[in-house]
N, C-alpha and C positions, 0 to 999 in steps of 0.2 A: 089193586095192591102191587102187582108186578110192574105196572107203568110207574108207579111212585118210586119203587126201588130202582128201576132203571134210570129215571131222572136224577135220583139222588146219587146213584153210582156215576153217572155222567158228570154231575157237579163236583164230586170228589175227585174224579180224574182230571178235571179242568183245573181244579185248585192245586193238585200235585204237579201238574205240568207248569203252571205259573210259578210255583214255588221252587222248581228244580234249579233255576240259576243260582239263586240264594243258597240253596242247600249244597250245590257243587262248590260254591266259594267257601262256605263253612267247612266243608270236607277237606279243602285245601289248607285250611288253617291249622296251625300246629297247636298243640294242647295247652301250652303255657302262655298263650296270648288271649286276652279277652276278645270276644267276637267284634266288638265295636272298634277296638284298636286295631285288629287285623284288617277290617274292612276299610279303614281310613289310612292305613299304613302306605307309604310309598313303596315302589318296587325295590329300591336298594335296602330300605329297612326291612322288608319281608325277607329278602335274601339273608340279611344279617341275623334276623331272628331264627330263621331255619338253621343257619350255620351254628349259631349259639346253642340251639337245642341238640344238634347232633354232636357238637364238641362236648356239651355237658354230659351226654349219654356216655361217650367214650371216656371222659374223665371220671364219672362216678362208677362205671363198670370195669374200668381197668385196674391193673395191679399198681400200686403206689410206686414200686421200685422199677417199673418198666418205663424206659425213656419215651416210648410213644404215648403212654398215658400222661406223663409229665408235659410233653409238648401239647396234647390236646387240652390239658387243664390251663396251660399258659395261654394258648390261642382263645380258649373260652373266656378267660379273664379279660383279654384284650377286646374281645367282642362285647362283653358286658360293659366295659368302659366306654366304648364307642356308642352303644345304645344309650347309655346314661347322658353322654355328651350331646346326643341328638334329642334329649328330653324324655326318654323313656324311663319308667319306674317299675321295679319288680316288687309287686305286692306292697304291703304296709307293715310297719315294724311289729304290730301285734299279731300278724298272721304266722301260722306255722309254715315251714317251707313247703309242704306238700300242697298247700292251699294258694300260694303266691302264683300270680300271673303277671305278664308284662302289660302295662298300660301306657297309654300316651295321652296327655291332656288335650 
């Protein structure tokens, strides 16, 4: 019984070790991008997706009358337009905002 547990434990460790690179890649993914889209995204697109996410947080968390918030919202809107021009889509029309994620065909 102990030998069986030991070999099962070793098999689990091997599986975790083999899965680690993918897990690390997924951990670097930002939450509003589908895993498949993130994996296939180019480095410039990943940078722009990160920037859009950070600017979106500043825009949504900031005060509407603060010039820094207004700049963040404008920069976010420009990032969104650039992503769309590169073929990215943010969710579908029938989704609520909280469920939307960036996808790329």
